[in-house]
C-alpha positions as CSV (number, residue, x, y, z in Angstrom):
1,X,99.3,78.1,78.4
2,X,96.9,75.6,76.9
3,X,97.2,73.8,73.6
4,X,94.0,74.6,71.6
5,X,93.0,74.3,67.9
6,X,93.0,78.2,67.7
7,X,96.6,78.2,68.8
8,X,97.5,75.5,66.2
9,X,95.7,77.4,63.5
10,X,97.4,80.6,64.3
11,X,100.8,78.8,64.4
12,X,100.3,77.3,61.0
13,X,99.3,80.7,59.6
14,X,102.4,82.3,61.2
15,X,100.2,84.4,63.5
16,X,101.6,83.2,66.8
17,X,103.8,85.2,69.1
18,X,107.4,84.0,69.5
19,X,106.5,82.7,73.0
20,X,103.5,80.8,71.7
21,X,105.4,79.3,68.8
22,X,108.3,78.1,71.1
23,X,105.8,76.6,73.6
24,X,103.9,74.7,70.9
25,X,107.1,73.4,69.2
26,X,108.5,72.2,72.5
27,X,105.3,70.6,73.5
28,X,105.1,68.7,70.2
29,X,108.8,67.6,70.4
30,X,108.1,66.0,73.8
31,X,105.1,64.0,72.7
32,X,107.2,61.4,71.0
33,X,104.8,58.9,69.4
34,X,101.7,60.2,71.2
35,X,100.9,62.9,68.6
36,X,97.2,62.3,69.0
37,X,97.4,63.9,72.5
38,X,98.1,67.3,71.0
39,X,94.4,67.9,70.7
40,X,91.3,66.0,71.5
41,X,89.5,64.2,68.5
42,X,86.8,66.8,68.6
43,X,89.3,69.6,68.3
44,X,91.2,67.9,65.5
45,X,87.9,67.5,63.6
46,X,87.3,71.2,63.9
47,X,90.8,72.3,62.8
48,X,91.0,74.1,59.5
49,X,91.9,71.5,56.8
50,X,92.6,74.1,54.0
51,X,95.8,75.6,55.4
52,X,98.3,76.7,52.8
53,X,102.0,76.3,53.4
54,X,105.0,76.2,51.1
55,X,106.2,72.7,50.0
56,X,103.1,71.2,51.7
57,X,103.0,68.1,49.5
58,X,106.7,67.5,49.8
59,X,106.4,67.7,53.6
60,X,103.4,65.5,53.7
61,X,105.2,62.8,51.5
62,X,108.1,62.8,53.9
63,X,106.0,62.3,57.0
64,X,103.9,59.5,55.3
65,X,107.1,57.8,54.1
66,X,108.6,57.9,57.6
67,X,105.4,56.7,59.2
68,X,105.2,53.7,56.8
69,X,108.8,52.8,57.4
70,X,108.2,52.8,61.2
71,X,104.9,51.0,60.9
72,X,103.1,53.8,62.8
73,X,100.3,54.5,60.4
74,X,97.9,54.3,63.3
75,X,97.5,58.1,63.2
76,X,94.4,59.2,61.4
77,X,94.5,60.9,58.0
78,X,93.3,64.2,59.4
79,X,96.2,64.3,61.9
80,X,98.7,63.7,59.2
81,X,97.1,66.2,56.9
82,X,97.4,68.9,59.6
83,X,100.9,68.0,60.7
84,X,102.0,68.0,57.1
85,X,101.1,71.7,56.9
86,X,103.6,72.7,59.6
87,X,106.8,74.6,59.2
88,X,110.0,72.9,58.1
89,X,111.3,72.9,61.7
90,X,108.2,71.1,62.9
91,X,108.6,68.6,60.1
92,X,112.1,67.9,61.4
93,X,110.8,67.4,64.9
94,X,107.8,65.3,64.0
95,X,109.0,63.6,60.9
96,X,112.5,62.6,62.0
97,X,112.4,62.9,65.8
98,X,109.3,60.7,66.1
99,X,110.8,57.3,66.8
100,X,110.4,54.2,69.0
101,X,111.7,56.0,72.1
102,X,108.6,56.6,74.4
103,X,108.7,59.4,76.8
104,X,109.0,57.0,79.8
105,X,112.1,55.4,78.5
106,X,114.2,58.5,77.9
107,X,113.8,62.2,78.9
108,X,113.6,64.7,76.1
109,X,117.1,66.1,75.3
110,X,116.0,69.7,75.3
111,X,114.4,71.9,78.0
112,X,111.8,74.0,76.4
113,X,109.1,76.2,77.8
114,X,107.2,75.0,80.9
115,X,105.0,72.1,79.8
116,X,103.2,69.0,81.1
117,X,102.5,65.9,79.1
118,X,100.4,62.8,79.8
119,X,101.4,59.5,78.2
120,X,100.4,55.9,78.6
121,X,102.5,52.8,78.8
122,X,101.1,49.5,80.0
123,X,97.9,51.4,80.8
124,X,99.6,53.7,83.3
125,X,98.9,57.4,82.8
126,X,102.0,59.5,83.6
127,X,102.7,63.2,84.0
128,X,105.8,64.9,82.7
129,X,106.8,68.4,83.7
130,X,109.6,70.6,82.4
131,X,110.6,73.9,84.0
132,X,112.8,76.1,81.9
133,X,111.7,79.3,83.5
134,X,113.4,81.3,86.2
135,X,111.0,80.5,89.0
136,X,110.3,77.3,90.9
137,X,107.3,75.2,89.8
138,X,105.0,73.9,92.5
139,X,103.4,70.5,91.8
140,X,101.1,68.3,93.9
141,X,101.0,64.6,93.3
142,X,97.9,62.5,93.6
143,X,98.9,61.3,97.1
144,X,99.2,64.9,98.4
145,X,103.0,65.0,98.1
146,X,104.3,68.4,97.2
147,X,107.1,68.8,94.7
148,X,109.1,71.9,94.1
149,X,110.7,71.7,90.6
150,X,113.6,74.0,90.2
151,X,114.5,75.9,87.0
152,X,116.1,73.8,84.2
153,X,114.7,70.6,85.7
154,X,112.3,67.8,84.5
155,X,110.2,65.2,86.4
156,X,108.0,62.3,85.5
157,X,105.6,60.3,87.7
158,X,102.3,58.5,87.6
159,X,99.2,60.6,87.5
160,X,97.5,58.3,90.1
161,X,99.6,56.6,92.7
162,X,96.6,54.7,94.2
163,X,96.9,51.9,91.6
164,X,100.7,51.6,92.1
165,X,102.6,49.4,94.6
166,X,105.1,52.2,95.1
167,X,105.4,55.9,94.3
168,X,108.2,56.3,91.7
169,X,109.4,59.6,90.2
170,X,112.1,60.2,87.6
171,X,114.1,63.4,88.1
172,X,116.5,65.3,85.9
173,X,117.9,68.4,87.6
174,X,116.8,69.5,91.0
175,X,113.6,69.2,93.1
176,X,112.5,69.3,96.7
177,X,110.0,66.7,97.9
178,X,107.5,67.0,100.8
179,X,106.3,63.4,101.0
180,X,102.9,62.4,102.1
181,X,103.1,59.6,104.7
182,X,102.1,56.2,103.3
183,X,104.1,53.3,104.8
184,X,102.5,50.9,102.3
185,X,103.9,52.8,99.3
186,X,107.6,53.7,99.3
187,X,108.4,57.0,97.7
188,X,111.4,56.6,95.4
189,X,113.1,59.4,93.4
190,X,115.3,58.1,90.5
191,X,118.0,60.6,89.5
192,X,121.1,59.8,87.4
193,X,122.5,56.6,88.9
194,X,120.9,57.1,92.3
195,X,117.6,56.1,94.0
196,X,116.5,58.0,97.1
197,X,113.7,56.3,99.1
198,X,111.5,57.8,101.8
199,X,108.2,56.9,103.5
200,X,107.3,60.3,104.9
201,X,109.8,63.1,104.8
202,X,111.1,66.3,103.3
203,X,114.3,66.2,101.2
204,X,115.9,67.6,98.0
205,X,117.8,66.0,95.2
206,X,120.1,68.1,93.0
207,X,122.2,66.8,90.1
208,X,125.0,69.4,90.6
209,X,127.2,68.1,87.8
210,X,127.1,65.4,85.2
211,X,128.7,63.0,87.6
212,X,127.6,64.3,91.0
213,X,124.3,64.2,92.9
214,X,123.6,66.0,96.2
215,X,120.8,64.9,98.5
216,X,119.7,66.9,101.6
217,X,117.3,65.7,104.2
218,X,115.2,68.3,106.1
219,X,112.7,66.0,107.9
220,X,112.2,62.3,108.4
221,X,114.5,59.6,107.2
222,X,115.8,58.5,103.8
223,X,117.8,55.8,102.2
224,X,120.2,56.7,99.4
225,X,121.2,53.8,97.0
226,X,123.5,53.7,94.0
227,X,124.5,50.5,92.2
228,X,127.2,49.7,89.6
229,X,126.2,46.2,88.3
230,X,129.2,45.9,86.0
231,X,131.7,46.3,88.8
232,X,129.5,44.7,91.4
233,X,129.8,47.9,93.6
234,X,127.0,49.4,95.7
235,X,126.5,52.4,97.9
236,X,123.7,52.3,100.5
237,X,123.4,55.0,103.2
238,X,120.6,56.2,105.5
239,X,120.3,59.8,106.7
240,X,118.6,61.7,109.5
241,X,117.3,65.2,109.5
242,X,119.7,68.0,108.5
243,X,122.2,65.5,107.1
244,X,123.3,65.5,103.4
245,X,125.5,63.7,101.0
246,X,127.1,64.5,97.7
247,X,128.3,61.5,95.7
248,X,130.0,60.8,92.5
249,X,127.3,58.5,91.0
250,X,129.6,57.3,88.3
251,X,132.5,56.1,90.5
252,X,130.2,55.5,93.5
253,X,132.3,57.6,95.8
254,X,131.3,60.0,98.6
255,X,132.5,63.5,97.7
256,X,131.0,65.4,100.7
257,X,128.9,64.5,103.7
258,X,127.4,66.4,106.5
259,X,126.3,64.4,109.6
260,X,124.5,65.3,112.8
261,X,125.2,63.7,116.2
262,X,122.6,62.5,118.6
263,X,125.3,61.5,121.2
264,X,128.7,62.7,122.2
265,X,129.8,66.2,121.3
266,X,126.6,66.9,119.2
267,X,128.5,69.4,117.1
268,X,127.8,67.7,113.8
269,X,130.4,66.5,111.4
270,X,131.7,67.2,107.9
271,X,133.6,65.1,105.3
272,X,135.1,66.5,102.1
273,X,137.2,64.9,99.4
274,X,138.4,66.6,96.2
275,X,141.5,66.3,94.0
276,X,143.6,68.2,96.6
277,X,142.5,67.0,100.1
278,X,140.6,64.5,102.1
279,X,139.2,66.0,105.3
280,X,137.3,64.8,108.3
281,X,135.8,67.1,110.9
282,X,134.3,65.5,113.9
283,X,133.1,62.5,112.0
284,X,132.0,59.3,113.9
285,X,134.8,56.7,113.5
286,X,132.3,54.2,112.1
287,X,131.3,56.7,109.4
288,X,135.0,57.4,108.6
289,X,135.6,53.7,108.0
290,X,132.5,53.3,105.9
291,X,133.6,56.2,103.7
292,X,137.2,54.8,103.3
293,X,135.8,51.4,102.3
294,X,133.4,53.0,99.8
295,X,135.9,55.4,98.2
296,X,139.0,53.1,98.1
297,X,137.4,49.7,97.5
298,X,139.0,48.2,100.6
299,X,137.8,45.8,103.3
300,X,138.4,46.7,106.9
301,X,138.4,44.4,109.9
302,X,137.8,46.0,113.3
303,X,136.1,45.6,116.7
304,X,133.0,47.9,116.8
305,X,133.2,48.2,120.6
306,X,136.6,49.9,120.2
307,X,135.3,52.6,117.9
308,X,131.8,53.1,119.4
309,X,131.0,56.8,120.4
310,X,134.4,58.0,119.1
311,X,135.0,60.8,116.6
312,X,137.8,61.8,114.3
313,X,139.2,64.9,112.7
314,X,142.1,65.1,110.2
315,X,143.2,66.6,106.9
316,X,145.4,64.9,104.4
317,X,146.8,65.5,101.0
318,X,144.7,63.4,98.6
319,X,147.1,60.9,97.0
320,X,147.2,57.2,96.1
321,X,146.6,55.0,99.1
322,X,146.1,57.9,101.5
323,X,143.7,55.6,103.4
324,X,146.8,53.8,104.8
325,X,148.0,57.0,106.5
326,X,144.5,57.7,107.8
327,X,144.1,54.2,109.3
328,X,147.6,54.4,110.9
329,X,146.6,57.7,112.6
330,X,143.3,56.4,113.8
331,X,144.9,53.2,115.3
332,X,147.5,55.4,117.0
333,X,145.0,57.8,118.5
334,X,142.2,55.4,119.4
335,X,143.9,52.0,119.7
336,X,141.3,50.7,117.3
337,X,143.2,47.8,115.9
338,X,141.9,48.3,112.4
339,X,143.2,46.0,109.7
340,X,142.7,46.3,106.0
341,X,142.8,44.3,102.8
342,X,144.4,46.1,99.8
343,X,142.1,46.8,96.9
344,X,142.3,44.5,93.9
């Protein structure tokens, strides 16, 4: 659906369908301070100025007062005159939602009808897509990368990557990425608390819950990084095709991990940790130790030659300091000589 002056005129005269009205209101709500992007200057000039609406003067006065307070009287008089004729709900959105929070700094809090918005910050033109439908939305970035945006998800990225040093995208929800190869421009997807980086690959990022993010790799190679600057804690992992990780991006802990093996049994491995159990199935010993250090904030000392090409399986009740029991069993089975330093 395209925003046109005819659509705006019909909306202000209460002649829109419910779907058109919802689409327009959602579009306006996500424009933030960039209200002049709603229509081109030529279309604004052609829009009917003599629209009658209850409490028009009162609405207009409220918007003008708010604009003066925020020092945003850069909008032309015709724009304010048209906006002032909108319904009370639009006044709330435009008069009290418009603030100094540009679209790039904070995603809109509500998922409305499917929409795209272009904004500018430091002369960079950005695209913003919202998918609140039931079907996937297929997008193609300027570099040829293909993005599948899943329902109830949002994404922002530069309209033209050619002027950027790296390809940066901001995701809320779930999306699949088929990345065009360009070794000179890393492809980075920012989700809540996590950055996933690829040069040429196919992967998906899914914010399963408010504190958990799942990343699946189909092709290529990716790096997953999450940092907690306050605690000085970091999680950095690399993944090969058909591997995946689910992490608690708030606690920086691995919740679940699926690994493939290029040597040894080649059966693949699986790690799972929840409130009840901690389970390893055919996981490389080095990966086991990395997970234990990450999830329990401990330091381990070991000889890599003693754990190379060895795998481990075991299931334990998840309790305080369960890592001690796991390390004792690994040392018994593999004579690995692993020592640890208790967490602070």
